[in-house]
Structure formats: C-alpha cells, structure tokens
Backbone as a printed PyTorch tensor [residue, N CA C, xyz], in Angstrom:
tensor([[[ 14.0570,  -7.2270, -18.8360],
         [ 12.8850,  -7.9950, -19.1930],
         [ 11.9740,  -8.2100, -17.9910]],

        [[ 12.5450,  -8.4320, -16.8240],
         [ 11.7260,  -8.6200, -15.6280],
         [ 10.8630,  -7.3940, -15.3550]],

        [[ 11.4060,  -6.2290, -15.6470],
         [ 10.6540,  -4.9900, -15.4430],
         [  9.4850,  -4.9290, -16.4260]],

        [[  9.7100,  -5.3500, -17.6730],
         [  8.6330,  -5.3720, -18.6680],
         [  7.5180,  -6.3290, -18.2340]],

        [[  7.9050,  -7.4550, -17.6860],
         [  6.9140,  -8.4320, -17.2320],
         [  6.1260,  -7.8590, -16.0600]],

        [[  6.8220,  -7.2480, -15.1360],
         [  6.1590,  -6.6490, -13.9690],
         [  5.1690,  -5.5650, -14.4130]],

        [[  5.5930,  -4.7110, -15.3260],
         [  4.7120,  -3.6530, -15.8490],
         [  3.4830,  -4.2350, -16.5410]],

        [[  3.7100,  -5.2700, -17.3460],
         [  2.5990,  -5.8670, -18.0870],
         [  1.5930,  -6.4960, -17.1260]],

        [[  2.0670,  -7.1440, -16.0950],
         [  1.1740,  -7.7300, -15.0980],
         [  0.3480,  -6.6460, -14.4210]],

        [[  0.9710,  -5.5220, -14.1200],
         [  0.2430,  -4.4030, -13.5170],
         [ -0.8250,  -3.8770, -14.4730]],

        [[ -0.4640,  -3.7350, -15.7510],
         [ -1.4220,  -3.2590, -16.7550],
         [ -2.6190,  -4.1910, -16.8830]],

        [[ -2.3660,  -5.4880, -16.7370],
         [ -3.4210,  -6.4830, -16.8690],
         [ -4.1890,  -6.7040, -15.5650]],

        [[ -3.7340,  -6.0350, -14.5150],
         [ -4.3980,  -6.1720, -13.2170],
         [ -4.1420,  -7.5020, -12.5340]],

        [[ -2.9940,  -8.1100, -12.8300],
         [ -2.6590,  -9.4040, -12.2540],
         [ -1.8310,  -9.2270, -10.9820]],

        [[ -2.1440, -10.0400, -10.0010],
         [ -1.3590, -10.0410,  -8.7620],
         [ -0.3260, -11.1560,  -8.8940]],

        [[  0.9230, -10.7800,  -8.8850],
         [  2.0030, -11.7420,  -9.0600],
         [  2.8840, -11.7160,  -7.8180]],

        [[  3.2470, -12.8870,  -7.3380],
         [  4.1330, -13.0060,  -6.1900],
         [  5.5570, -13.0970,  -6.7060]],

        [[  6.3860, -12.1620,  -6.2630],
         [  7.7960, -12.1790,  -6.6530],
         [  8.6030, -12.8590,  -5.5600]],

        [[  9.5380, -13.7080,  -5.9740],
         [ 10.3730, -14.4340,  -5.0270],
         [ 11.8330, -14.2390,  -5.4050]],

        [[ 12.6380, -13.7880,  -4.4550],
         [ 14.0500, -13.5200,  -4.6840],
         [ 14.8580, -14.7940,  -4.4470]],

        [[ 15.1830, -15.4780,  -5.5340],
         [ 15.8930, -16.7560,  -5.4330],
         [ 17.3650, -16.5890,  -5.0780]],

        [[ 17.8750, -15.3800,  -5.2030],
         [ 19.2670, -15.1370,  -4.8250],
         [ 19.4200, -14.9980,  -3.3100]],

        [[ 18.3910, -14.5110,  -2.6560],
         [ 18.4770, -14.2460,  -1.2130],
         [ 17.8160, -15.3000,  -0.3360]],

        [[ 16.8440, -16.0060,  -0.8710],
         [ 16.0880, -16.9680,  -0.0590],
         [ 16.2540, -18.3730,  -0.6460]],

        [[ 16.9810, -19.2080,   0.0900],
         [ 17.2680, -20.5600,  -0.3970],
         [ 16.0090, -21.3870,  -0.6220]],

        [[ 14.9920, -21.1910,   0.1930],
         [ 13.7490, -21.9530,   0.0280],
         [ 13.1190, -21.6550,  -1.3360]],

        [[ 13.1800, -20.4030,  -1.7840],
         [ 12.6310, -20.0370,  -3.0980],
         [ 13.4780, -20.6400,  -4.2120]],

        [[ 14.7850, -20.6220,  -4.0150],
         [ 15.7050, -21.2130,  -4.9910],
         [ 15.4180, -22.7120,  -5.1360]],

        [[ 15.2590, -23.3840,  -4.0100],
         [ 14.9770, -24.8190,  -4.0270],
         [ 13.6410, -25.1130,  -4.6930]],

        [[ 12.6450, -24.2610,  -4.4310],
         [ 11.3330, -24.4180,  -5.0660],
         [ 11.4600, -24.3300,  -6.5880]],

        [[ 12.2610, -23.4010,  -7.0450],
         [ 12.4720, -23.2170,  -8.4780],
         [ 13.1980, -24.4220,  -9.0810]],

        [[ 14.2130, -24.9160,  -8.3920],
         [ 14.9710, -26.0810,  -8.8800],
         [ 14.0850, -27.3200,  -8.9340]],

        [[ 13.3640, -27.5750,  -7.8490],
         [ 12.5540, -28.7950,  -7.7800],
         [ 11.3150, -28.7180,  -8.6710]],

        [[ 10.7560, -27.5360,  -8.8110],
         [  9.5510, -27.4000,  -9.6270],
         [  9.8480, -27.2580, -11.1040]],

        [[ 10.7310, -26.3090, -11.4190],
         [ 10.9990, -26.0030, -12.8220],
         [ 12.2250, -26.6710, -13.4050]],

        [[ 13.1050, -27.1320, -12.5200],
         [ 14.2950, -27.8310, -12.9940],
         [ 15.4680, -26.9280, -13.3320]],

        [[ 15.2780, -25.6220, -13.2420],
         [ 16.3410, -24.6780, -13.5850],
         [ 16.3320, -23.5120, -12.5980]],

        [[ 17.5040, -22.9160, -12.4130],
         [ 17.5740, -21.6830, -11.6290],
         [ 17.7930, -20.5520, -12.6220]],

        [[ 16.7030, -20.1420, -13.2510],
         [ 16.7460, -19.0450, -14.2180],
         [ 15.5950, -18.1140, -13.9330]],

        [[ 15.8830, -16.8490, -14.0360],
         [ 14.8330, -15.8440, -13.8840],
         [ 14.9050, -14.9190, -15.0860]],

        [[ 13.8130, -14.3730, -15.5360],
         [ 12.4870, -14.5330, -14.9480],
         [ 11.9110, -15.9100, -15.2330]],

        [[ 11.0130, -16.3070, -14.3520],
         [ 10.2950, -17.5660, -14.4820],
         [  8.8720, -17.3300, -14.0010]],

        [[  7.9240, -17.8340, -14.7430],
         [  6.5210, -17.7240, -14.3620],
         [  5.9920, -19.1160, -14.0540]],

        [[  5.5270, -19.2830, -12.8210],
         [  4.9170, -20.5570, -12.4240],
         [  3.4200, -20.4610, -12.6790]],

        [[  2.9240, -21.3370, -13.5210],
         [  1.5140, -21.3360, -13.8930],
         [  0.8680, -22.5520, -13.2460]],

        [[  0.0080, -22.2900, -12.2860],
         [ -0.6420, -23.3790, -11.5690],
         [ -1.8330, -23.8900, -12.3610]],

        [[ -1.8970, -25.1910, -12.5180],
         [ -2.9830, -25.8050, -13.2650],
         [ -4.3090, -25.7130, -12.5160]],

        [[ -5.3760, -25.7600, -13.2580],
         [ -6.7160, -25.7320, -12.6660],
         [ -7.1220, -27.1330, -12.2390]],

        [[ -7.8800, -27.1990, -11.1750],
         [ -8.4490, -28.4640, -10.7060],
         [ -7.4110, -29.5710, -10.5700]],

        [[ -6.2640, -29.2220, -10.0050],
         [ -5.2430, -30.2240,  -9.7480],
         [ -4.3890, -30.6140, -10.9370]],

        [[ -4.5420, -29.9040, -12.0390],
         [ -3.6970, -30.2030, -13.2020],
         [ -2.2610, -29.8130, -12.8840]],

        [[ -1.3660, -30.2690, -13.7050],
         [  0.0600, -30.0590, -13.5060],
         [  0.4480, -28.5780, -13.5570]],

        [[  1.4160, -28.2130, -12.7230],
         [  1.9640, -26.8630, -12.7230],
         [  2.9900, -26.7520, -13.8420]],

        [[  2.9810, -25.6240, -14.5470],
         [  3.8890, -25.3660, -15.6620],
         [  4.8430, -24.2440, -15.2590]],

        [[  6.0920, -24.3670, -15.6460],
         [  7.1020, -23.3500, -15.3610],
         [  7.5610, -22.7660, -16.6920]],

        [[  7.3480, -21.4780, -16.8670],
         [  7.6540, -20.8180, -18.1330],
         [  8.8540, -19.8920, -17.9500]],

        [[  9.8760, -20.1030, -18.7700],
         [ 11.0990, -19.2960, -18.7290],
         [ 11.1550, -18.3830, -19.9490]],

        [[ 12.1320, -17.5140, -19.9610],
         [ 12.3710, -16.5560, -21.0490],
         [ 11.3330, -15.4420, -21.0300]],

        [[ 11.8170, -14.2320, -20.8430],
         [ 10.9460, -13.0630, -20.7390],
         [ 10.0050, -12.8980, -21.9050]],

        [[ 10.4910, -13.1170, -23.1150],
         [  9.6220, -12.9330, -24.2880],
         [  8.4950, -13.9620, -24.3070]],

        [[  8.7900, -15.1900, -23.8850],
         [  7.7530, -16.2240, -23.8280],
         [  6.7250, -15.9170, -22.7410]],

        [[  7.1860, -15.3810, -21.6280],
         [  6.2730, -15.0100, -20.5440],
         [  5.3470, -13.8950, -21.0040]],

        [[  5.8920, -12.8960, -21.6680],
         [  5.0630, -11.7900, -22.1660],
         [  4.0430, -12.2820, -23.1910]],

        [[  4.4530, -13.1670, -24.0790],
         [  3.5210, -13.7270, -25.0720],
         [  2.3930, -14.4700, -24.3690]],

        [[  2.7310, -15.2660, -23.3650],
         [  1.7140, -16.0080, -22.6200],
         [  0.7290, -15.0480, -21.9520]],

        [[  1.2520, -14.0320, -21.2710],
         [  0.3900, -13.0720, -20.5790],
         [ -0.5560, -12.3800, -21.5490]],

        [[ -0.0420, -11.9960, -22.7020],
         [ -0.8760, -11.3220, -23.7000],
         [ -1.9460, -12.2460, -24.2780]],

        [[ -1.5780, -13.4830, -24.5590],
         [ -2.5510, -14.4420, -25.0970],
         [ -3.6190, -14.7840, -24.0630]],

        [[ -3.1960, -14.9670, -22.8440],
         [ -4.1020, -15.4700, -21.8030],
         [ -4.9800, -14.3830, -21.1830]],

        [[ -4.4380, -13.1510, -21.0320],
         [ -5.1450, -12.1460, -20.2390],
         [ -5.4990, -10.8510, -20.9610]],

        [[ -4.8810, -10.5740, -22.1070],
         [ -5.1660,  -9.3140, -22.7990],
         [ -6.5840,  -9.3280, -23.3640]],

        [[ -7.2010,  -8.1510, -23.3740],
         [ -8.5840,  -8.0420, -23.8780],
         [ -8.6120,  -7.3460, -25.1940]]])
C-alpha cells in the first residue's frame, strides 16, 4: 500500500517527505506524539493558517483523501 501511495503522489505531482520511523527515533517520537500511534503508512496533513494538524492512517483512506483533494 505504501508503494501505491507513493506512486499516486508522484502522479499528482505532490512532494511528500518520507520518514523512516523504524530507523530514526526522532521520527518515531514525532509520530507517537502527533498522531498517537506508531502505524505506517501515515499521512500528516498540516492545517492552513495555524489550524490543527491531522494524522491520517490506513492506506485506502490516504488514497481516498489524495484523490478527493488533488485529483483533477
């Protein structure tokens, strides 16, 4: 599923930062403190104008979000 998400982001022309939570403890901690879970894939959606950051889990939900938000 992570590969499908990566491909879809490329198709949509989105620049996504990938973070390896298994190898870098700081990324793991960011995921725990921000999203509350250590599950991947996870998409961190930063709010506009200081709005709350949203953490989206489950590959199918991430793909649905990307298609709704960015597909033309």
